[in-house]
Each structure stands twice: as structure tokens, then as C-alpha cells.
MARNU-630779 format. One record per residue: residue in three letters; x, y, z of N, C-alpha, C, CB in turn. Coordinates in steps of 0.02 Angstrom, whole numbers, padded with zeros to 5 digits, always signed. Each point is the difference from the previous one (the first is absolute). Glycine has a CB too. Layout:
BEGIN
ALAXYZXYZXYZXYZ ...
END
This chain:
BEGIN
MET+00765+03733-00718+00009+00035+00099+00082-00037-00012-00158-00018+00110 PRO+00193+00068-00078+00056-00012+00009+00008-00024+00069+00027+00074-00086 SER+00047-00164+00055+00014-00018+00070+00035+00044+00061+00003-00098-00069 THR-00027+00058+00129+00008+00039+00049-00007-00062+00065-00050+00128-00070 LEU+00089-00127+00113+00010-00044+00056-00076-00033+00021+00112+00077+00042 LEU-00167-00030-00045-00040-00062-00002-00034-00005-00039+00002-00011+00080 THR-00002+00029-00145-00005-00061-00075+00033-00047+00002-00011+00066-00072 LEU+00060-00070+00103+00057-00024-00014-00030-00076+00069+00110+00143-00057 ARG-00139-00128+00091+00006-00021+00061+00082-00027+00026-00135-00027-00025 ILE+00186+00086-00009+00059-00014+00046+00009+00031+00082+00049-00003-00122 ASP-00093+00026+00147+00007+00008+00053-00021-00104+00062-00034+00184-00059 GLN+00038-00194-00017-00042-00087+00064+00041-00022-00012-00115-00040+00002 ILE+00167+00072-00037+00083-00050-00005+00055+00000+00039-00014+00014-00094 PRO+00012-00057+00143+00061+00018+00060+00044+00035-00003-00008-00076+00025 VAL+00029+00104+00033+00064+00063-00018+00049-00011-00040-00007+00032+00096 SER+00041-00088-00064+00036-00040-00042+00019-00005-00075-00041-00038+00084 GLU+00004+00026-00119-00010-00021-00059-00028+00036-00068-00004-00079+00082 ARG-00034+00175-00055+00010+00026+00017+00031+00047-00010-00030-00064+00030 ILE+00100+00049+00015+00080+00067-00017+00037-00046-00074+00055+00046+00177 ALA-00067-00123-00176+00024-00015-00052-00065+00021-00065+00089-00098+00076 LEU-00123+00096-00073-00022+00058-00062-00012+00039+00000-00024-00036-00033 VAL+00054+00078+00071+00010+00078-00011+00091-00024-00036-00099+00089+00135 GLN+00130-00128-00092+00058-00002-00032+00006-00006-00080+00024-00043+00109 GLU-00067-00011-00108+00036-00013-00100-00079+00072-00066+00050-00237+00027 ILE-00064+00245+00029-00043+00051-00055+00027+00076+00026-00131-00085-00017 TRP+00203+00094+00073+00049+00048-00027+00046-00038-00031-00014+00084+00080 ASP+00037-00132-00065+00070-00029-00083-00034-00017-00059+00089-00071+00070 SER-00156+00067-00065-00039+00038-00081+00007+00063-00046-00073-00049+00056 ILE+00062+00100-00002+00012+00063+00001+00085+00027+00002-00124-00007+00056 ALA+00149-00032-00040+00068+00019-00030+00027-00018-00063+00017-00003+00100 ILE-00036-00047-00092+00013-00054-00104-00002+00087-00052-00128-00175+00009 GLU+00064+00194+00019-00002+00035-00061+00012+00086+00025-00092-00104-00065 ALA+00128+00125+00116+00000+00044+00029+00079+00021-00059-00085-00035+00147 GLY+00081+00006-00194+00045+00030-00027-00032+00043-00067+00085-00095+00053 ASN-00144+00072-00032-00054+00063-00047-00019+00052+00015-00040-00063-00030 TYR+00053+00074+00075-00027+00073+00031+00062+00038+00046-00137-00054+00012 PRO+00172+00101-00068+00037+00055+00051+00012+00027+00048-00013+00003-00049 LEU+00043+00012+00073+00020+00039+00082-00019+00079-00007+00119-00082+00029 THR-00164+00094+00010-00028+00057-00036+00073+00045+00044-00177-00022-00026 PHE+00185+00096+00025+00084+00018+00016+00024+00039+00059+00005+00002-00114 ALA-00078-00015+00151+00004-00009+00097+00007-00070+00049-00085+00098-00017 GLN+00039-00149-00048+00037-00059+00002+00049-00015+00003-00052-00009-00029 ARG+00083+00020-00050+00083+00007+00008+00066+00017+00049-00056+00018-00082 ASN+00017+00036+00108+00033+00049+00054-00002-00046+00046-00033+00119-00023 GLU-00018-00161+00043-00023-00034+00054+00071-00045+00008-00147+00004-00022 VAL+00145-00055-00036+00046-00070+00027+00084+00057-00038-00117-00174-00024 ASP+00123+00227+00006+00056+00006+00008+00028+00022+00092-00016+00026-00149 LEU-00056-00007+00154+00024+00022+00082+00024-00042+00045-00075+00068-00005 ARG+00014-00142+00000+00013-00047+00036+00053-00036-00037-00109+00002+00054 LEU+00144+00001-00098+00052-00049-00009+00059+00043+00030-00048-00069-00110 ALA+00038+00102+00087+00071+00062+00032+00033-00011+00071-00067+00099-00057 ASN-00022-00104+00119+00010-00019+00025+00002-00047+00039-00003+00066-00040 HIS+00007-00099-00005+00017-00103+00005+00057+00000-00003-00082-00064-00061 GLU+00138+00075+00023+00064+00013-00016+00031+00025+00049-00023+00010-00098 ALA-00008+00070+00093+00033+00023+00103+00005-00059+00063-00077+00122-00015 ASN-00004-00154+00016+00027-00041+00046-00038-00060-00005+00040+00089+00069 PRO-00009-00151-00081-00013-00047-00017-00010-00046+00015+00025+00039-00034 HIS+00000-00022+00088-00035-00092+00059-00059+00060+00050+00166-00124+00043 ALA-00183+00169-00047-00066+00052+00025-00043-00070-00044+00037+00182+00002 ALA-00063-00200-00024-00040-00055-00064-00016-00073+00031+00077+00055-00107 PHE-00123-00097+00091-00021-00057+00025-00020-00046-00045-00025+00055+00084 LEU+00053-00136-00101+00001-00012-00065-00098-00012+00018+00163-00062-00050 TRP-00177+00031-00005-00065-00020-00003-00045-00062+00041+00044+00051-00102 ASP+00037-00080+00089-00045-00070+00050+00007+00002+00039-00004-00067-00038 GLN+00034+00121+00114+00009+00031+00043-00071+00027+00040+00113+00016-00065 VAL-00138+00029+00014-00063+00027-00001-00071-00040-00019+00079+00090-00021 GLU-00065-00137-00028-00056-00036-00009-00032-00037+00062+00047-00008-00111 ALA+00024-00016+00116-00008-00025+00063-00016+00013+00063+00046-00028-00055 GLU-00074+00060+00090+00038+00038+00055-00094+00034+00000+00188+00030-00027 ALA-00210-00002-00054-00045+00006-00009-00058-00052+00033+00067+00059-00088 LEU-00040-00140+00044-00017-00068+00007-00017-00009+00051+00055-00032-00063 MET-00029+00042+00123+00035-00014+00087-00076+00036+00022+00177+00023+00013 ARG-00163+00028-00050-00054+00087+00065-00097-00041-00020+00107+00197-00057 LEU-00089-00189-00035-00070-00029-00019-00008-00049+00055+00001+00012-00133 ASN+00019-00106+00137-00023-00055+00047-00004+00010+00061+00036-00062-00063 ARG-00007+00123+00106-00003+00004+00067-00079-00016-00013+00109+00088+00055 
END
């Protein structure tokens, strides 16, 4: 049987801990990301986003700002 939210009982973990778990999972995937080359469409999207950022770098937000606002909203 495949692992799921319910079979692993992840739904019973507090939301803040689930967020931390997701981050750990994402970080573990990122380590192996080099093993899976981007598709042509993905590469085009990356190039487009990079060009947009270079054209207007002040439109981006720092991760610390995004994370702080998300956690603030979560804890309301």
C-alpha cells in the first residue's frame, strides 16, 4: 500500500510541523534535482522568469519576507 497522508497519520501532526516536514522533503528533492534534467518547456519557463527578474529585480520579494508573512497569516 502506498504511503499517504492518512496512512502515515501526517494529518494528525500540527500544521507548523507539517510545514517544516514539507520543507525537509522539498530540500531532499532539491538535492537530487540535478539527476532530472528540465524539459524544453521547463527550460523556457526558467529563461522567461529570469529575463523578467533581470528586467525588474525590485518586483521580487526576499524569502524571509514571504515566510514571515505566511507564518503570520497562519498564526492568526
